[in-house]
C-alpha positions in Angstrom: 0.0 0.0 0.0 1.3 3.4 -1.0 1.6 6.6 1.1 1.8 10.2 -0.1 5.6 10.2 0.0 5.6 7.7 -2.9 4.4 10.6 -5.1 5.8 14.0 -6.1 4.2 17.2 -7.3 6.2 18.4 -10.3 6.5 21.9 -11.7 8.9 21.6 -14.7 12.0 19.8 -13.4 11.4 20.6 -9.8 9.7 18.1 -7.4 7.8 18.7 -4.1 6.0 16.7 -1.5 2.5 16.8 -3.0 0.9 18.5 0.0 -0.4 22.1 0.0 -1.7 23.8 3.1 -4.6 25.9 2.1 -4.7 29.7 2.4 -7.0 30.5 5.3 -7.6 34.2 6.1 -7.4 36.3 8.1 -3.9 35.2 9.0 -5.3 31.8 10.1 -2.7 30.4 7.6 0.1 32.3 9.3 3.5 32.7 7.9 4.8 30.3 10.5 2.4 27.6 9.2 3.3 28.2 5.6 7.0 28.2 6.4 6.7 24.8 8.0 5.1 23.4 4.9 8.0 24.8 2.8 10.6 23.6 5.2 9.2 20.1 4.9 9.3 20.2 1.1 5.7 21.0 0.4 3.8 24.1 -0.3 2.3 26.6 2.2 -0.1 29.4 1.7 -0.5 32.7 3.3 -3.5 34.9 2.6 -3.7 38.5 1.6 -7.2 38.8 3.1 -7.4 42.0 5.2 -3.7 42.5 4.8 -3.7 45.9 6.4 -4.8 44.4 9.7 -2.3 41.5 9.4 0.5 44.0 8.8 -0.6 46.1 11.8 -0.4 43.0 14.1 2.9 41.8 12.7 4.9 45.0 12.0 3.3 47.6 14.4 2.1 49.6 11.4 -1.1 51.8 11.7 -2.9 51.1 8.5 -6.3 50.4 10.1 -6.0 53.3 12.6 -5.1 55.7 9.9 -8.0 54.6 7.7 -10.5 54.8 10.6 -9.3 58.3 11.4 -9.6 59.4 7.7 -13.2 58.2 7.4 -14.4 58.7 11.0 -16.9 61.3 9.8 -18.7 58.7 7.8 -19.2 56.0 10.5 -22.9 56.9 11.1 -23.6 57.1 7.4 -24.8 53.8 5.8 -23.6 55.0 2.3 -20.0 53.7 2.1 -19.2 54.9 -1.4 -16.6 57.4 -0.1 -14.7 54.7 1.8 -11.7 54.0 -0.6 -8.5 52.2 0.0 -5.2 54.0 -0.5 -3.5 51.9 -3.2 0.0 52.8 -2.1 -0.7 51.7 1.4 -2.4 48.5 0.1 0.8 47.7 -1.8 3.0 48.5 1.2 1.0 46.2 3.5 1.1 43.4 1.0 4.8 43.7 0.4 5.5 43.8 4.1 3.6 40.6 4.7 4.9 38.7 1.7 8.5 39.8 1.9 8.9 39.0 5.6 7.6 35.5 4.9 9.8 34.9 1.9 12.9 36.2 3.8 12.3 33.6 6.5 11.8 30.7 4.1 14.0 27.6 4.5 13.9 24.2 2.8 13.0 23.2 -0.7 9.3 23.9 -0.6 7.3 26.9 -1.9 5.2 29.7 -0.4 2.1 30.8 -2.2 -0.4 33.6 -1.4 -4.1 33.0 -1.6 -5.9 35.9 -3.3 -9.7 36.1 -3.1 -11.4 37.9 -6.0 -14.5 38.6 -3.7 -12.4 41.0 -1.7 -13.6 43.8 -4.0 -12.6 46.7 -1.6 -14.9 49.3 -3.3 -12.6 49.2 -6.4 -12.4 45.5 -7.6 -10.1 45.8 -10.5 -7.8 48.5 -9.1 -7.3 46.8 -5.7 -6.9 43.4 -7.2 -4.2 44.6 -9.6 -2.3 46.1 -6.7 -2.6 43.1 -4.5 -1.3 40.8 -7.2 1.5 43.1 -8.3 2.7 43.7 -4.8 2.9 40.0 -4.0 5.0 39.4 -7.1 7.2 42.4 -6.3 7.8 40.9 -2.8 9.1 37.7 -4.3 6.2 35.3 -3.6 6.8 31.9 -5.2 3.2 31.6 -6.5 -0.4 33.0 -6.3 -3.5 30.9 -6.0 -6.6 32.8 -7.3 -9.6 31.9 -5.2 -13.2 33.0 -4.3 -14.3 33.9 -7.8 -13.8 33.0 -11.5 -10.9 35.4 -11.8 -11.5 35.7 -15.6 -9.5 39.0 -15.8 -6.9 38.4 -13.1 -4.2 37.0 -15.4 -4.6 40.1 -17.6 -4.0 42.3 -14.5 -0.6 40.7 -14.1 0.4 40.3 -17.7 2.7 43.3 -17.8 4.5 42.3 -14.6 8.1 41.0 -15.1 7.4 37.9 -13.0 4.1 37.0 -14.8 5.7 34.0 -16.5 8.1 33.2 -13.7 5.9 32.9 -10.6 3.6 29.9 -10.2 0.0 31.0 -10.9 -3.0 28.8 -10.2 -6.7 28.9 -10.0 -9.3 27.2 -7.7 -12.3 25.8 -9.5 -15.2 23.5 -8.5 -16.2 22.3 -11.9 -14.8 21.6 -15.4 -17.0 24.5 -16.7 -15.3 27.0 -14.5 -11.9 25.8 -15.7 -13.0 26.0 -19.3 -14.2 29.6 -18.8 -10.9 30.6 -17.3 -8.8 29.0 -20.0 -11.0 30.5 -22.8 -10.9 33.9 -21.4 -7.1 33.9 -21.0 -6.2 32.1 -24.2 -4.9 35.2 -25.9 -2.3 35.7 -23.2 -0.6 32.4 -24.1 -0.1 31.7 -20.4 -1.7 28.5 -18.9 -2.1 28.3 -15.1 0.7 26.3 -13.5 -1.8 24.3 -11.5 -5.5 23.9 -10.9 -6.9 23.2 -7.5 -10.3 21.4 -7.6 -12.2 22.2 -4.4 -15.1 19.9 -3.6 -18.2 20.5 -1.5 -16.7 19.3 1.9 -14.2 22.2 2.0 -14.1 24.8 4.8 -15.2 28.4 4.4 -16.6 29.6 1.1 -17.9 27.0 -1.3 -18.2 27.1 -5.1 -21.6 25.4 -5.0 -25.2 26.4 -4.5 -26.5 26.6 -0.9 -29.2 24.1 -1.7 -27.4 21.7 -3.9 -23.8 21.3 -2.6 -24.7 17.9 -1.2 -25.3 16.6 -4.8 -21.6 17.0 -5.7 -18.6 14.7 -5.0 -14.9 15.7 -5.2 -13.9 12.3 -6.7 -16.3 12.8 -9.6 -15.3 16.4 -10.2 -11.6 15.5 -10.1 -12.2 12.7 -12.6 -13.9 15.1 -14.9 -11.2 17.8 -14.7 -8.3 15.3 -15.1 -10.0 13.8 -18.1 -10.6 17.2 -19.7 -7.0 18.3 -19.1 -5.7 15.1 -20.7 -8.1 15.3 -23.6 -6.9 18.8 -24.3 -3.3 17.8 -24.0 -2.7 20.4 -21.3 0.3 19.8 -19.0 -1.4 21.3 -15.9 -1.1 19.6 -12.5 -4.6 19.1 -10.9 -4.8 19.2 -7.1 -7.6 17.8 -5.0 -9.0 19.9 -2.1 -11.9 19.6 0.3 -12.4 16.7 2.7 -8.9 15.2 2.4 -8.6 14.2 6.0 -6.0 11.4 6.0 -2.9 10.4 4.1 -5.0 7.5 2.6 -7.6 10.0 1.4 -4.8 11.8 -0.4 -3.4 8.6 -1.9 -6.9 7.8 -3.3 -6.7 11.0 -5.4 -3.0 10.7 -6.3 -3.4 7.1 -7.6 -6.2 8.4 -9.9 -4.0 11.1 -11.5 -4.1 14.0 -9.1 -0.7 15.8 -8.8 -1.2 16.7 -5.2 -3.7 17.5 -2.5 -4.6 20.7 -0.6 -5.4 20.3 3.0 -6.4 22.7 5.8 -8.8 21.5 8.4 -6.3 19.4 10.4 -3.9 22.4 10.5 -6.4 24.6 12.2 -5.6 23.0 15.5 -1.8 23.3 15.2 0.3 25.6 17.3 1.4 27.5 14.2 -2.2 28.3 13.1 -3.4 31.8 13.8 -6.7 30.9 15.5 -6.7 31.7 19.2 -6.3 28.6 21.4 -9.8 28.8 22.8 -11.2 28.7 19.3 -9.1 25.7 18.5 -10.7 24.0 21.4 -14.2 24.7 19.9 -13.0 23.0 16.8 -11.9 19.9 18.8 -15.2 19.8 20.7 -17.4 20.0 17.6 -19.7 17.1 16.6 -20.9 16.5 13.1 -24.3 18.1 14.1 -22.4 21.3 15.2 -21.4 22.1 11.6 -23.6 23.8 9.0 -23.5 25.4 5.6 -25.2 28.7 5.5 -25.7 31.8 3.5 -24.6 34.5 5.9 -21.5 35.6 3.9 -21.9 38.9 2.1 -20.0 37.4 -0.8 -23.0 35.5 -2.0 -21.2 32.2 -1.6 -22.4 29.5 0.8 -20.0 29.1 3.8 -19.4 26.2 6.1 -18.9 27.0 9.8 -19.6 25.9 13.4 -23.2 26.6 14.4 -22.1 28.4 17.6 -19.9 30.8 15.7 -20.4 34.3 17.4 -20.8 35.9 13.9 -24.1 34.2 13.3 -26.9 36.6 14.4 -24.6 39.4 15.4 -26.0 42.8 14.6 -22.8 44.9 15.0 -22.6 48.2 13.1 -20.8 47.8 9.8 -17.1 48.5 10.3 -16.4 49.7 6.7 -14.5 52.8 7.7 -11.9 50.6 9.3 -12.2 47.6 7.0 -14.6 47.5 4.1 -13.0 44.7 2.2 -16.3 43.4 0.9 -17.6 46.7 -0.5 -18.5 46.3 -4.1 -17.7 48.8 -6.9 -20.6 51.0 -5.7 -19.7 50.9 -2.0 -22.4 48.4 -1.2 -22.4 45.3 0.9 -25.3 42.9 1.6 -24.6 43.0 5.3 -25.2 46.8 5.3 -28.6 46.3 3.7 -29.5 43.6 6.2 -28.4 45.7 9.1 -30.4 48.7 7.9 -33.5 46.5 7.5 -33.3 45.4 11.1 -32.7 48.9 12.4 -35.8 50.0 10.5 -37.9 47.1 11.8 -36.6 47.5 15.4 -35.8 51.2 16.0 -35.9 50.9 19.8 -34.0 47.7 20.2 -30.8 47.8 22.2 -29.4 44.6 20.6 -30.0 44.2 16.9 -29.8 40.6 15.5 -29.1 40.1 11.8 -29.6 36.4 11.0 -29.3 36.3 7.2 -25.9 38.1 6.8 -22.9 38.8 8.9 -20.2 41.6 9.0 -17.6 39.2 7.7 -14.7 41.8 7.9 -15.1 42.6 11.5 -15.9 39.1 12.6 -13.0 37.5 10.7 -10.6 40.2 12.1 -11.7 39.2 15.6 -11.7 35.5 15.0 -15.4 35.3 15.6 -16.3 33.6 12.3 -15.5 30.0 12.9 -15.4 28.6 9.4 -14.4 25.0 9.1 -14.2 21.9 6.9 -16.8 19.1 6.9 -14.5 16.7 8.8 -13.8 19.1 11.7 -15.8 16.8 14.0 -13.0 14.2 13.5 -10.3 16.5 14.9 -10.7 15.1 18.4 -9.6 11.8 17.1 -6.2 13.2 16.0 -4.8 14.1 19.4 -5.1 13.4 23.2 -7.7 14.7 25.6 -6.1 16.2 28.7 -7.1 15.8 32.3 -8.7 19.2 32.3 -11.0 18.2 29.4 -9.1 20.3 26.8 -7.4 18.8 23.8 -3.6 18.8 23.1 -2.6 21.0 20.3 -0.5 19.6 17.5 2.5 20.8 15.6 2.3 21.5 11.9 5.3 19.2 11.3 3.4 16.3 13.0 0.3 16.8 10.9 2.3 17.3 7.7 4.3 14.1 8.3 1.2 12.1 9.2 -0.3 13.0 5.8 3.0 12.2 4.1 3.8 8.8 5.6 0.6 7.3 7.1 -1.2 4.3 5.5 -4.4 2.3 6.0 -6.4 5.4 7.0 -4.4 5.5 10.2 -3.8 8.8 12.0 -0.7 9.1 14.2 -1.3 10.6 17.6 1.3 13.0 19.0 3.5 12.3 22.0 1.6 13.2 25.2 2.7 16.5 26.7 1.1 16.0 30.1 
């Protein structure tokens, strides 16, 4: 019986352990987590989601404070069209985050940045162009385009000197999405270096309908994408993501032609993950019934999370003057509309509840949006329960190597710390 280490992910003449750690924002996939993946010969992701806040925490900058001060006059105004991002500061924050990570990199692996198209930031094209260019400027090994079709994203990078040097990939959830992307970018004569196929059991935002995600299966979608790539004679590595919980799960895709797997859920409870330790314990404690797919995200995509996540039902005032990452090109956000509706319906209420949408920016920034993968309920089986009832945290190295070397659907428990 084979293990993941019997396979290699190939980019040209270079080979890597075929394990990617997914890009979980906001700084849940920390630099430390990504660096461990690279050190061990795989690929790690950082995320550029809410990069100003990430920079403020890491480098003692004041991007959020300065933006809040600039737009303080607009806090009580529900029209957010005036709230614009300073593109020079956006570039600076991105470069700081990416460059510091790349400077610390050791080992033969790679560091990619996960870039969500749905972070439209009140100027979708302009802000996306800056985010992509700044990451390339700072020396990132690759960029994974996520949360959107990204039909125009390659064109935004086409004039950058590293456009054909850096590894550029796209996340899709169907053959159709890949076909649209390839057709749109055919004139650039630049294929993606990899395609991540994300199935319906993934954590966070899903590329499926809220009412029909259960009808899809990652193995089926992977078979379709791999067949299409082969029929078209395209030399593009296809990577499976979403519900790959064990090394044996990974092997089941690798043996069928996948070039690698992207994994994330098991790394949410590692010491290197950016989630607070008390939130990691919530992940450990979760049962299968504690996990739901809902429509509270302002992006319009369904999102999987724990049912007891504090973001659900919270009626906090929209924090766009400080954040505003989900404002569309007109300065609108569906949470603002939902919040205004509840204010109108309950003008005298002290505590407003908004059940259908959430202020994703503020709650992600405060780690109060507990997104998770389908198999989060199995995390308790990957470690030891301590005498006080809490669960022992893992190291990224332990989880990575368990994926790499385990067989027979076995999961290696860590050495006890108590």
